[in-house]
C-alpha positions, 0 to 999 in steps of 0.5 A, spaced: 520 739 293 520 733 287 524 738 283 530 739 288 530 731 290 531 730 282 537 735 282 540 732 288 539 725 285 542 727 278 548 731 282 549 725 286 549 720 280 554 725 276 559 725 282 559 717 283 560 716 276 567 719 276 569 716 283 576 713 282 577 705 283 582 703 288 587 701 283 586 708 279 587 712 286 594 709 287 596 710 280 594 718 281 598 718 288 604 714 284 603 719 278 603 725 283 609 722 287 613 721 280 612 728 278 613 732 286 618 726 289 625 728 292 627 725 285 622 728 281 620 733 275 619 738 280 625 738 284 629 739 277 625 744 275 625 748 282 633 747 281 634 750 275 628 755 275 627 757 282 620 755 282 616 750 284 611 749 279 605 746 282 602 740 278 595 738 278 592 732 274 585 731 272 583 724 275 579 722 269 586 721 265 587 715 270 583 710 267 584 711 260 591 711 261 591 705 265 587 701 260 592 703 254 598 702 259 601 709 259 604 712 265 600 719 267 606 721 271 610 721 265 606 724 260 603 730 265 611 730 268 613 732 261 610 739 263 615 740 268 620 737 265 620 742 259 619 748 263 626 745 267 630 744 260 628 751 258 630 754 264 637 751 263 638 753 256 639 761 257 637 766 262 633 770 257 629 763 256 629 762 264 626 769 265 621 768 260 618 761 263 619 764 271 615 770 269 609 767 265 608 760 268 606 758 275 603 752 275 601 746 270 595 743 269 594 736 265 587 734 263 585 728 259 585 729 251 583 725 245 587 719 245 594 719 241 593 727 241 596 733 245 595 741 245 598 746 250 595 753 252 598 758 257 592 761 260 594 766 265 600 763 269 598 756 268 600 751 263 594 747 261 596 741 257 591 736 254 594 730 253 591 723 251 594 716 252 600 715 247 600 722 245 608 722 242 614 727 243 610 731 249 617 734 251 619 736 245 613 739 242 611 742 249 618 746 248 617 748 241 610 751 244 613 754 249 619 757 245 613 760 240 608 763 246 612 765 251 
C-alpha cells in the first residue's frame, strides 16, 4: 500500500509542476487563436493548400517564451506559414506538401535554436525562444525533405 501511495503522490507532484499560470494560459490561448483564427496562418494554409493543418503547441513553451519576450504564436505559426508559402509556389511542391504533411507539432527547444523533423505525417518543430529565421529555415528543410 505504501508503494501505491508513493506513486500517486509522485504523479501528483509531476503534474502539478507543469501547471500553467493564468498569464501562461492566456498566452497559450492567444497563440492558438493567432494560428487558427479567421485571419491566422491556418486560414491562409487552407486557402493555398486545401488542407487544415492542425497545430498543437507544447504548453512547456509558454513560460520560457514569455520570460524572454517572444511570441509562441508567431514562432509556432511559422510552420503553417511555411507550408502555405510552399503550396503557393507551384503544383509539384503543393502536392508534396499535401501528400506528406497533415499536422504541425510545436515543442520547446534550446534557446535561440530550432530543428525540424517529419515524423509520419506530422511536421515536428522544436523551437527555443529567439530562434532566428524560422520561416526561411523551415522552408529550406521541407524542400530538402519532402
